[in-house]
Every structure is written in C-alpha cells, then in structure tokens.
N, C-alpha and C positions, 0 to 999 in steps of 0.2 A: 395513328396513321395504320393502315392496314398492311397486312403481312405481306400481302403481295408485294408493295412497295419498296418495302427490305432488301430484296435480293433484284438482281438485274434479269429479267423475263425473256431476253430475247437471244439468251451467251448458253454458253455448253461450257466443259470440260474442252473440248476442241480447240476451241477459240484463244481457252488463257493459254493451250498447249504452245499453240503458237507465238503467243504473244512471248513466253516465256522463252523460248527458241531465240527471239529476231533481239531480246533483249540487250546480246550483248554483255561489253561489259558496265552496264551502266547498274551498279548495284539496287539503287533503291526502287529502278522499274522492274528491275526481273524481282526483286522482292515482294514488290505491291502485286506483281502477274501473280505469282505463288499463293500468295492470300487472298486473292480474289477466286483463283481456283480451287482451291480448298472449300470457300465459299460457297461457290459454285456446283461442287461438289458434294457440298453438303443436303441443297436445298432439293425436297422432295413434294412430292406432291401428297393434300389432304384429301381424303372425300370428298368434298366440296369441288373437285379442280382446281382448288390452289393453290400456290408456289409455297413453302412454309420453310424455312429454315431453323435445322435443328442446331443449335448453337450449342458450346462449350467455351466457357475459358481457357486462353491461353495462359499457362503459372510459368511466370519468369523466375530462378531461382538470384541472388543478387552475383553469388559466383558467377553466372555465365553471362550477366548486363555487363560486369565489370570486363570479363575474359572477351565481348566481343563487342566493341560500342556502337548503339546502332547509329544510322545514317542522320546526323545534321540536317535540321531541315537548308533546305540552300535558297539562295535569289536569281528570279529571271529576268531582275532590273538591278546589277550588283546596288546593293546598301537603300536600296528603295523599296522595290516587290519582292517580298517573299514568297515560297512557295507554300501552299494554304490556303484560305479563303479570307477576302480583301472586301472589305466594304467600303464601298466609293462614294459619299453623300455632299449635295452642294442644293444651291438655290435652282427652280427651275429655271431654264437659259444662261446658266453661270457658268456652264463651260465645261461639268462632268464628262459630259459623252464624247467633248472635242479631247479631253486628258485620256478620258479611255482609249477614245481609238487612237493618239498620238502613242501610246504605249504596244499597242497591237502591232501598229505598224514599226514600230521600232524593234521589236521582238523576230516580228515576221521576216523582217529585215534583214538583222543583224547587225544595224546599224545602232551606236550607244545612241542612248538617250541623257542630253546633258552634262556630256562627257560619261557617264557612267557605261560599261558593259553590259552588255546583257546576253543572256543562254537564249541562242537562236534559236527558233524552231516554230512549226506551227499552229497557227490562232486562230480561234474560230469564235466570230462575234455576233451574238445572238441579239439583234434589233428589233425589240417589240414594239418599239415607239416610233419610229421614223421610217418614214416612207421609199420605197428602194431611190425615188428619184433626189431626196434629200441627202443619202448617203451618197449618190454619183455626184453632188453637187461640193461638196464637204471632199469630196476627193480631188476633183477638179481643181481646188480652189488652192489646196493645200500644197496642190506641184505634186503628189504623188504620183509614182510612176506604176505605176499597174503591171506595165507589161515585165517589168524586172521584181514583184512583189507574188509571187504563185501559192504562197505558203501562208494567205489569207483568205479565209472562208467566214461564208457569211448565213445567216437564216433570220428572215423576217415576221415570222409566226411560229406562234410556240402554242400548243395547245396543256390550257393552264395544267400545274402538277404533273406533267407526266415524268416523270423520274426516269422510267424504266426508255422513253425515248432520248433521255439523257446517254443513260449509259453506256443504251448497246450503241449510241453513235461513238463515246470515245471509247470503247472498244474496238471499234472499226478506224477510228480516225484519231488515236492519240494525239493530245495539243500540247504544248507548252505551255499555252496561257487560252481560258477560256472567258467570254465578258457577256455579262447577261445585264441586258440595259434594254427594259429598267426588271427589277427583280420584284415589285411588287404584281407584275402581271406576270411573271412567269412562276411565282409559287402558287402552290393549290389558292382558291379563292379562299378566305377566312369564314369559318362557322360561326357566327353571333354567340349560339350557343352553346359554343365552346371557348375555353379560356387561348385567350390571343397571344398570352405571353407562349403558353406551350405548341398552338399551333404553330411560329416561327420560329422556337427554336427545335422544331422537326424539322423543319424543313431547308435550317442553316444547317442545322447538323450534319443532314444529308451531304448539302453543298461540301462540307471543307472534310468531313470522311471522303468526299472522291479527288478532292485536291489534294488531300494527305497520302491519301493511298498511292493514286497515281504521279507523286509528285512534282503536280501543275501546278501553276495560280488560278482563281477562279475571282474572277471581279466584278462583284453583286453591285447595282450602279442603283443609289436609292436619292430619296431626297431627303432637306433640311425642313425642319417648321420653323416657322414665324414667330419663335419665341427667342428671346437672348438669354443665353446663360452663361456664367461666368466662365463652367465648363464647357469648350468648345463642343466637344464630342456627346456633350447631351440635349442638342441641337438636333443628332438625329432620329429618324421621324419612324415610329413603329412603337415596339415596346425595349424594354431593355433586353429582350433577348438578343434582339442585333447587334447593341454592342457586345452582349458577352458570346456569343457566338461564331463571331468572325475570329481569324488569327491578328488579324491586322487593320485597322482603321482610316481609311482618306477623308478629311472633309476639306473642300475647295471655299475659300471663303473668299467671296467679293469685295475688294477693299477699292475701287475704283472703276470707271470704263474699261478699262485695257491690266487693270493689276488684279493680282489673286493673291491667297496666301494657302497653298497646301500642308495641314496638320496632319501628322503623320505620328501613331500609335503602334504600337502591336506588339508580341510576345517575340517576335525573333528581330524585331526592327527598331533602332534608335530610335525614341520620339525626334520631333526636329518640325519647321516651320520652314518652308521654301518658297520665298518673295517669287513669284510670276508674274512674264508679261503675257498677253493675250495678242499676238502679231495681228494685222490685216490677213494672211493666210491663213487663221487658225490652228496657229500654230504655236503651244507656249514657251517662251522663252526664259530660261534660268537665268534669275539675275544675283538670288544670294541670299544665303538664310535667313530670317527674321530680324535673326540679333546683330546683325551686322548689316543692315540696310542704310542707306547716307539717307540723308533731308532732303528736302527738294532744293537748297540752297547751297549745300555740300557738293548735290551732281552737277549744279552747273558750274562750279568752279575744274571738276571730275572733267566733264566734257569740252571745259577749254583746255584744258592741261591735254587731253587725248588728242585735239585737234594740233598739238601742239604749239599753242599756248602759253608754253613754260615762265618764261621771265615777269617780274614782278609787272613792269612797265606794259608790257601784250596782256597779263589777266586786268589791271588796271581799266584799258582800254578795252577788250573785251566785254569787262562786266559792269562799267562803266559804275566802279568802285575806289576807295583812296589806296593809297599806299599801305597803310596801316591796316587795313580792314583786308588786306592780302594776305599781309605776312603772318595777321592774327585768323582767319579761316586753315593757314597752309600748315600752321601747328595744330592748331584742331584734325586738319584729316592726316596729320604724320601720327597724332597719340592715335588717332581711332582707325591704323592699319593700313590707308586710304591711299598715301605716299611715300617716298622716301625720298633724300634727298642727299643724292649724290653730287657734290662737286656744291651745294646750295641750292641746288634747280630743282624744283616738284618732278617727280616721276611716276605715274601711276604702278600699284605692286598690281598682280596678278588679277584679287580679287576683285580692285575698281575697274581692273580695264575690264573685265566680265561683265562686270552690274551697264559700265556705262554702255558697250554695244549691247546691249539687250534692250535697255531704255533708248536704243540712237533714234529710233522714230520716235518717240513723243519729246526728243531733248531739245 
C-alpha cells in the first residue's frame, strides 16, 4: 500500500476542527474527530510531492485505562448490527443485497427491524453491481416511501481502490451506515504478483479502521464459494483475511424458495442463526431463531390454531387427523414452547404467533 493512501488526501485540520465543534455530546464521534485531526496535522509532504504520515504509537498506562474506560462499541441495529466492519456473504441471487438494503432503509428511516431498535442516521449505499433502474424497481416493489427517506444516499460507480475519495466523502457527509456492494469491485484490483492475503488484509483493515474511528457500521457485501464446509463461515470467498479482518460476519444461506438462514458471528455480537422469509415485496420477515424452528407439520397445527380452530374437534376437521393425533401434537407443541393450555385449550405463545405471521403467505 502506498503511503499516500494511508492518510486522507483531501482534508485538513480546519475540516476536523469543524467536526469536533459540531460533535456535541457524541463522545465517540468527538474522540474520532480529534484522532483524525491529529493524524492530519502529522501528515507532511515528502520530496516527491507525496503525503506521508509521521507516526508514533500512543502509550496508555493501565491506571489511565481503568480510570477512563474507553467507549464500548454500539449497535446500529440493536443486538444485530454493531459498529465496525461487517462482511455479508451469500450465493449470487440469494438476497444479500436485498438484506443490506432493508437494513439501510431501517436505519435511514429510524424504523425498527424485526422488533429491534435502530440508531437512526444517514446511510450511504455504494451499489457498484446494480444499475439505477434495478435499484429503482426494488424500491418501488418494496413499497418504500422515498418521500420520507431523505437520509439514504446512493453511489452507482466507484474508482477501484480510491480510499481517499471514501474518507473525503465521509468527512463531508458523516453516516451511520455505509454499504459497499460488492466489495470485490470496490477494493483495488489484486496484483497476482503479490500475496492475496496481504492485499485483502490491507484493504479490509482500512475499512475496519474507518468504521471504528467514526463509530459507524460498514457492510461489505461479498460472495460465498460453491464448496460446502461444516463451518459455514469457511464458505466465504477470498482469502482467510476476509473472515479475519471483519468485526462481524454475516452469511446468508438459501434454505428453499423463500426461506433463508442468516448466520451471525463477531467480536461484539452474539452468535446466532436467524430464520428469515423473503416476501414478494422483497422484504425479509423474521421467523424465529433457528434453534426454535418448527417442523412443517407443527406449522400446520400452529396456523390452524392461529385461525381460531383451537378445539380438538375443530383441529380434527381442519387438518383431517384423528383425536389421538391432535392431542399428541398439542403435547409436543407445548413441550416445544409453541403453545400454552389455559383451560385445556391451546393458545399460541408469542414466538409461535411470530412464526405463523411471518410464514402466513406460504401456509
């Protein structure tokens, strides 16, 4: 990596002074702006006309660390999308771009996603893979009211490897969430004469540093390989630098026509597997955690109970089964936490109701 790409090339100390002044009580934003102001002031031109960074490490004593605890990473989408670099991978046409867009719309509009609160703010979607008309169609099909979505900005082209353009734009237009779709067309082209791991590691380290210094989330969208591994995260394309360089990994796996499982792991987010259903409006609905998913036969019973067919005789008629089969299934549903039996009549638990409502179009 050239020295010129290590520092923002089109900003100076006054720009950062403005950012510091307008950070208000946002401690993490103020600290990030102060760090970048110091970095800009330390940048000096060399004899070749390039900007180089005069760097020295910051020394922090344990006493100081304990006395002034650093700000912990926050979530842009509560419990799901932390600040930092998130790598979202999936098969082509699997819906990963739709998922990234849905997250961006939720953050930009301040609308909770799957019952999770969001830290609302401006979002920037760099879509290098899709034409403008395709994005337009997606927004229209999803029924997104763009009149009430002023904080979602777009770019449809990018000069590969231009890190200065990214930092300069983020300095002028701070955002809460940046989506890069796809990362392979955003980063500098790989030089086959050099080590792939080192090149990808440098590119991802840059994004991770920007995300963490600015207390924002960056979602880099990529692909999974065709190979099947026991470890779902081993299917992420590229070198091992991709998985190692991100603060969190999302892998969207296709489990059927409209069913997906989102695998989540990371340094600041709990490991989880979320069952999602992709609707005709191109929106993902949260069904349940994968550990709580009901079988197809169980869903038939839950859907019938949801419709009000709660008595054994009603379930027998609706499902064409015997009384014995009804009671055996009700006991299994109760043991699985899907129903309660007030007065001996099955009633859906909140998680079961959520599953039925999310799957209603396919039941």
